[in-house]
C-alpha positions as MATLAB code, in Angstrom:
seq = 'MPMVQPLPAAPCSYSDDHQSQQVYTVWMKSLVFNGNGCTVYTPDGGVAFRVDNYGCRGGREVFLMDRAGKTLIRIRRKGFSMFRRWEVGRCTHDGGEKTTQWFSVRRAEKGGAAVTIHVGVGTCYRVVGWCARKSDYRVISGGAGGTIVAEVVRKQTAAGVVLGEDVLTLKVGPEVDHLLVLGLVVVRGLMNRSL';
ca = [
      -8.839    3.769   13.872;
     -10.480    7.067   14.933;
     -13.649    8.171   13.137;
     -14.215   11.636   11.618;
     -17.625   12.683   12.537;
     -19.261   15.438   10.439;
     -20.509   18.494   12.229;
     -23.141   21.014   11.134;
     -21.732   23.000    8.207;
     -21.357   26.799    8.301;
     -23.191   28.527    5.528;
     -21.274   28.834    2.277;
     -21.019   31.594   -0.251;
     -23.415   30.174   -2.787;
     -25.885   32.561   -4.359;
     -28.251   29.629   -5.204;
     -30.666   27.726   -3.097;
     -28.937   26.478    0.089;
     -31.627   23.798    0.674;
     -30.411   21.596   -2.191;
     -26.650   21.896   -1.666;
     -24.780   18.775   -0.436;
     -22.124   18.865    2.234;
     -19.555   16.186    2.593;
     -16.650   15.660    5.008;
     -13.482   14.506    3.207;
     -10.854   12.838    5.244;
      -7.652   12.414    3.291;
      -6.988    8.988    4.849;
      -7.753    5.599    3.374;
     -10.049    3.082    5.048;
      -7.413    0.476    4.340;
      -4.814    0.264    7.130;
      -1.442    1.624    6.010;
      -2.816    2.617    2.507;
      -3.156    5.800    0.688;
      -6.464    7.344   -0.267;
      -9.312    9.290    1.052;
     -12.851    8.797    2.452;
     -15.846   10.956    1.843;
     -18.597   11.051    4.522;
     -22.138   12.095    4.357;
     -23.600   14.602    6.833;
     -24.883   11.872    9.007;
     -21.387   10.242    9.247;
     -21.881    7.329    6.838;
     -19.240    6.541    4.177;
     -20.415    7.880    0.760;
     -17.247    7.375   -1.374;
     -13.695    6.182   -0.969;
     -10.431    6.070   -2.721;
      -7.901    3.362   -1.965;
      -4.577    3.839   -3.723;
      -2.774    0.513   -3.147;
       0.354    1.755   -4.886;
       2.634    4.532   -3.790;
       1.530    8.093   -3.058;
       0.606    9.961   -6.214;
       0.198    6.675   -8.058;
      -0.387    6.481  -11.787;
      -3.941    5.145  -11.386;
      -6.616    5.419   -8.734;
     -10.326    4.604   -8.474;
     -13.108    6.484   -6.854;
     -15.610    3.885   -5.444;
     -19.009    4.148   -3.735;
     -19.512    2.697   -0.225;
     -20.006   -0.817   -1.664;
     -16.817   -0.766   -3.606;
     -18.358   -0.220   -7.046;
     -15.858    1.744   -9.240;
     -17.338    5.145  -10.433;
     -14.396    7.014  -11.610;
     -10.942    6.117  -12.897;
      -8.087    8.675  -12.729;
      -4.793    8.121  -14.600;
      -1.674   10.240  -14.543;
      -0.155   10.751  -18.030;
       2.898   12.451  -19.244;
       6.020   13.687  -17.385;
       7.112   16.863  -15.651;
       5.483   20.022  -17.063;
       3.405   17.993  -19.639;
       1.786   15.856  -16.866;
      -1.992   15.736  -16.839;
      -4.614   13.656  -15.085;
      -7.299   12.001  -17.190;
     -10.559   11.252  -15.518;
     -12.982    8.681  -16.862;
     -16.470    7.461  -15.792;
     -16.795    3.780  -15.290;
     -19.658    2.020  -16.979;
     -20.998   -1.234  -15.634;
     -22.700   -2.950  -18.544;
     -21.296   -6.421  -18.051;
     -17.706   -5.320  -18.245;
     -15.565   -2.697  -16.605;
     -15.352    0.017  -19.326;
     -14.319    3.653  -18.914;
     -15.297    6.526  -21.042;
     -13.117    9.687  -21.109;
     -14.755   12.491  -19.082;
     -12.256   15.272  -18.454;
      -8.594   16.017  -17.974;
      -6.759   18.301  -15.577;
      -3.454   20.157  -16.066;
      -1.541   22.418  -13.781;
      -1.622   26.083  -14.670;
       1.601   27.282  -16.188;
       2.339   29.799  -13.415;
       2.303   28.171  -10.034;
      -0.703   25.866  -10.310;
      -3.038   28.268   -8.600;
      -5.857   27.843  -11.114;
      -7.038   24.904  -13.329;
      -9.455   24.930  -16.223;
     -11.456   21.755  -16.827;
     -13.384   21.252  -20.148;
     -16.191   18.691  -19.880;
     -17.793   17.881  -23.094;
     -18.637   20.622  -25.656;
     -19.143   24.075  -24.318;
     -18.890   23.164  -20.561;
     -16.130   24.673  -18.663;
     -15.065   24.839  -15.007;
     -12.254   26.760  -13.291;
     -10.668   25.745   -9.946;
      -9.540   28.982   -8.090;
      -7.156   28.828   -5.195;
      -5.683   25.526   -6.264;
      -2.379   25.724   -4.419;
      -0.288   23.140   -2.613;
       0.092   25.383    0.470;
      -3.665   25.770    1.010;
      -6.585   23.512    1.597;
      -9.245   26.007    0.490;
     -10.362   26.299   -3.158;
     -13.508   26.860   -5.210;
     -14.923   25.376   -8.418;
     -16.451   28.083  -10.641;
     -18.773   27.304  -13.600;
     -18.273   29.283  -16.782;
     -15.970   32.181  -17.600;
     -14.688   35.167  -15.527;
     -18.229   36.007  -14.295;
     -19.189   32.403  -13.355;
     -20.866   31.121  -10.262;
     -19.316   29.125   -7.456;
     -20.625   25.512   -7.769;
     -18.476   23.920   -5.117;
     -16.140   24.938   -2.289;
     -13.607   23.090   -0.295;
     -12.376   24.469    3.153;
     -10.714   22.990    6.216;
     -13.260   21.574    8.591;
     -14.195   23.507   11.718;
     -15.866   22.172   14.804;
     -18.997   23.920   16.252;
     -16.673   25.676   18.785;
     -14.590   27.177   15.967;
     -11.546   24.821   16.270;
     -10.024   24.330   12.850;
      -9.114   20.598   12.233;
      -6.006   19.438   10.455;
      -5.312   19.981    6.841;
      -6.431   16.368    6.052;
      -9.973   16.924    7.149;
     -12.032   19.091    4.745;
     -15.610   20.224    4.169;
     -16.853   19.957    0.667;
     -19.936   21.955   -0.261;
     -21.398   21.069   -3.655;
     -24.164   23.117   -5.278;
     -27.207   21.553   -6.966;
     -26.148   22.612  -10.502;
     -23.016   20.570  -10.806;
     -22.348   16.809  -10.982;
     -21.072   15.752   -7.593;
     -18.803   13.032   -9.065;
     -17.051   15.821  -11.104;
     -16.245   17.815   -7.981;
     -15.144   14.631   -6.037;
     -12.878   13.656   -9.048;
     -11.309   17.098   -8.778;
     -10.720   16.704   -5.121;
      -8.997   13.403   -5.798;
      -6.902   14.850   -8.557;
      -5.776   17.727   -6.267;
      -4.759   15.082   -3.628;
      -2.784   13.248   -6.363;
      -1.061   16.434   -7.529;
       0.030   17.280   -4.030;
       1.006   13.742   -3.266;
      -1.383   13.374   -0.284;
      -3.114   10.267   -1.808;
];
Protein backbone atom coordinates (compact mmCIF):
# COMPACT_ATOMS: atom_id res chain seq x y z
CA MET A 1 0.00 0.00 0.00
CA PRO A 2 1.50 3.39 -0.93
CA MET A 3 2.29 5.85 1.84
CA VAL A 4 1.15 9.46 1.89
CA GLN A 5 4.10 11.48 3.07
CA PRO A 6 3.40 14.94 4.49
CA LEU A 7 5.18 17.86 2.87
CA PRO A 8 5.96 21.29 4.30
CA ALA A 9 2.68 23.17 4.58
CA ALA A 10 2.01 26.47 2.86
CA PRO A 11 1.15 29.35 5.18
CA CYS A 12 -2.52 29.52 6.05
CA SER A 13 -4.82 32.48 6.54
CA TYR A 14 -4.81 32.52 10.35
CA SER A 15 -4.52 35.86 12.07
CA ASP A 16 -3.20 34.18 15.22
CA ASP A 17 0.23 32.81 16.08
CA HIS A 18 1.47 30.49 13.31
CA GLN A 19 3.98 28.81 15.60
CA SER A 20 1.38 26.93 17.63
CA GLN A 21 -0.90 25.77 14.81
CA GLN A 22 -0.93 22.05 14.01
CA VAL A 23 -0.84 20.75 10.44
CA TYR A 24 -2.09 17.25 9.61
CA THR A 25 -2.32 15.29 6.38
CA VAL A 26 -5.67 13.54 6.03
CA TRP A 27 -5.82 10.62 3.61
CA MET A 28 -9.41 9.54 3.04
CA LYS A 29 -8.38 5.86 2.95
CA SER A 30 -8.49 3.25 5.67
CA LEU A 31 -5.40 1.48 6.94
CA VAL A 32 -7.43 -1.73 6.75
CA PHE A 33 -7.26 -3.38 3.33
CA ASN A 34 -10.53 -3.04 1.45
CA GLY A 35 -12.12 -1.04 4.27
CA ASN A 36 -13.66 2.40 4.48
CA GLY A 37 -12.20 5.14 6.64
CA CYS A 38 -9.45 7.72 6.80
CA THR A 39 -6.00 8.14 8.28
CA VAL A 40 -4.58 11.33 9.83
CA TYR A 41 -0.81 11.81 9.69
CA THR A 42 1.44 14.12 11.72
CA PRO A 43 3.89 16.46 9.95
CA ASP A 44 6.68 13.89 10.37
CA GLY A 45 4.66 11.15 8.61
CA GLY A 46 3.49 9.14 11.63
CA VAL A 47 -0.09 8.01 12.07
CA ALA A 48 -1.86 10.29 14.58
CA PHE A 49 -5.51 9.18 14.24
CA ARG A 50 -7.52 6.75 12.18
CA VAL A 51 -11.08 5.87 11.34
CA ASP A 52 -11.95 2.36 10.22
CA ASN A 53 -15.53 1.91 9.11
CA TYR A 54 -16.01 -1.83 8.84
CA GLY A 55 -19.59 -1.46 7.58
CA CYS A 56 -20.72 0.12 4.35
CA ARG A 57 -19.78 3.60 3.19
CA GLY A 58 -21.63 6.23 5.15
CA GLY A 59 -22.26 3.72 7.94
CA ARG A 60 -24.48 4.43 10.92
CA GLU A 61 -21.62 4.41 13.44
CA VAL A 62 -17.88 5.04 13.15
CA PHE A 63 -15.09 5.59 15.65
CA LEU A 64 -12.12 7.96 15.59
CA MET A 65 -9.15 6.26 17.25
CA ASP A 66 -5.64 7.24 18.17
CA ARG A 67 -2.65 5.43 16.66
CA ALA A 68 -2.88 2.65 19.29
CA GLY A 69 -6.56 1.94 18.54
CA LYS A 70 -7.99 3.66 21.63
CA THR A 71 -11.44 5.04 20.78
CA LEU A 72 -11.64 8.83 21.23
CA ILE A 73 -14.84 9.81 19.41
CA ARG A 74 -18.00 7.94 18.39
CA ILE A 75 -20.08 9.35 15.53
CA ARG A 76 -23.63 8.09 14.99
CA ARG A 77 -26.00 8.87 12.15
CA LYS A 78 -29.55 9.52 13.34
CA GLY A 79 -32.80 10.26 11.55
CA PHE A 80 -33.77 9.98 7.90
CA SER A 81 -33.67 12.13 4.79
CA MET A 82 -33.88 15.86 5.57
CA PHE A 83 -34.01 15.17 9.34
CA ARG A 84 -30.68 13.31 9.30
CA ARG A 85 -28.05 14.43 11.78
CA TRP A 86 -24.72 13.14 13.04
CA GLU A 87 -24.22 12.97 16.79
CA VAL A 88 -20.66 13.10 18.05
CA GLY A 89 -19.69 11.85 21.50
CA ARG A 90 -16.40 11.78 23.39
CA CYS A 91 -15.39 8.40 24.72
CA THR A 92 -14.37 8.12 28.35
CA HIS A 93 -12.14 5.29 29.47
CA ASP A 94 -12.90 4.90 33.15
CA GLY A 95 -13.05 1.14 33.30
CA GLY A 96 -15.77 0.91 30.66
CA GLU A 97 -16.48 2.30 27.23
CA LYS A 98 -18.83 5.21 27.91
CA THR A 99 -19.65 8.06 25.55
CA THR A 100 -20.81 11.53 26.52
CA GLN A 101 -22.72 13.59 23.96
CA TRP A 102 -20.49 16.36 22.61
CA PHE A 103 -22.10 18.00 19.56
CA SER A 104 -24.33 17.25 16.59
CA VAL A 105 -24.15 18.28 12.95
CA ARG A 106 -26.98 18.84 10.48
CA ARG A 107 -26.90 19.85 6.84
CA ALA A 108 -27.90 23.40 6.14
CA GLU A 109 -31.37 23.68 4.65
CA LYS A 110 -30.17 25.19 1.36
CA GLY A 111 -27.56 23.00 -0.28
CA GLY A 112 -25.46 22.13 2.74
CA ALA A 113 -22.81 24.80 2.09
CA ALA A 114 -22.67 25.82 5.77
CA VAL A 115 -23.11 23.97 9.05
CA THR A 116 -23.53 25.38 12.54
CA ILE A 117 -22.25 23.37 15.49
CA HIS A 118 -23.18 24.16 19.10
CA VAL A 119 -20.74 22.78 21.64
CA GLY A 120 -21.88 23.20 25.21
CA VAL A 121 -23.43 26.45 26.36
CA GLY A 122 -22.46 29.55 24.40
CA THR A 123 -19.87 27.93 22.14
CA CYS A 124 -20.69 27.98 18.45
CA TYR A 125 -18.71 27.05 15.35
CA ARG A 126 -19.65 27.43 11.70
CA VAL A 127 -18.27 25.45 8.79
CA VAL A 128 -18.09 27.54 5.64
CA GLY A 129 -17.63 26.03 2.19
CA TRP A 130 -19.04 22.66 3.26
CA CYS A 131 -20.01 21.40 -0.18
CA ALA A 132 -19.95 17.94 -1.75
CA ARG A 133 -18.22 19.26 -4.87
CA LYS A 134 -15.29 20.86 -3.03
CA SER A 135 -12.59 19.61 -0.70
CA ASP A 136 -11.84 23.03 0.80
CA TYR A 137 -13.67 24.45 3.81
CA ARG A 138 -13.04 26.43 6.99
CA VAL A 139 -14.16 26.20 10.60
CA ILE A 140 -15.01 29.58 12.09
CA SER A 141 -15.46 30.31 15.79
CA GLY A 142 -18.28 32.60 16.83
CA GLY A 143 -20.77 34.57 14.79
CA ALA A 144 -20.46 36.51 11.54
CA GLY A 145 -17.23 38.25 12.55
CA GLY A 146 -15.61 35.11 13.94
CA THR A 147 -12.05 33.92 13.44
CA ILE A 148 -10.86 30.99 11.35
CA VAL A 149 -9.77 28.22 13.73
CA ALA A 150 -9.24 25.43 11.18
CA GLU A 151 -8.88 25.05 7.44
CA VAL A 152 -9.06 22.05 5.12
CA VAL A 153 -7.57 22.25 1.62
CA ARG A 154 -6.40 19.78 -1.00
CA LYS A 155 -2.76 18.88 -0.43
CA GLN A 156 -0.11 20.37 -2.71
CA THR A 157 3.44 19.18 -3.24
CA ALA A 158 6.37 21.57 -2.85
CA ALA A 159 6.43 21.82 -6.67
CA GLY A 160 2.81 23.01 -6.68
CA VAL A 161 1.20 19.77 -7.88
CA VAL A 162 -2.28 19.41 -6.37
CA LEU A 163 -2.91 15.86 -5.16
CA GLY A 164 -6.19 13.97 -5.47
CA GLU A 165 -9.36 14.96 -3.64
CA ASP A 166 -8.76 12.21 -1.08
CA VAL A 167 -5.50 13.76 0.22
CA LEU A 168 -6.09 16.87 2.34
CA THR A 169 -4.11 19.29 4.48
CA LEU A 170 -5.79 20.11 7.78
CA LYS A 171 -4.53 23.21 9.60
CA VAL A 172 -5.81 23.60 13.16
CA GLY A 173 -5.27 26.75 15.21
CA PRO A 174 -4.25 26.74 18.87
CA GLU A 175 -7.59 28.01 20.15
CA VAL A 176 -9.75 25.04 19.14
CA ASP A 177 -9.94 21.42 20.27
CA HIS A 178 -8.23 19.32 17.60
CA LEU A 179 -10.59 16.41 18.20
CA LEU A 180 -13.56 18.66 17.45
CA VAL A 181 -12.10 19.59 14.07
CA LEU A 182 -11.15 15.99 13.31
CA GLY A 183 -14.70 14.94 14.23
CA LEU A 184 -16.04 17.47 11.71
CA VAL A 185 -13.73 16.15 8.98
CA VAL A 186 -15.02 12.62 9.63
CA VAL A 187 -18.66 13.78 9.65
CA ARG A 188 -18.10 15.50 6.31
CA GLY A 189 -16.67 12.27 4.91
CA LEU A 190 -19.74 10.39 6.15
CA MET A 191 -22.11 12.99 4.67
CA ASN A 192 -20.40 12.72 1.29
CA ARG A 193 -20.20 8.92 1.56
CA SER A 194 -16.42 8.94 1.14
CA LEU A 195 -15.92 7.00 4.42
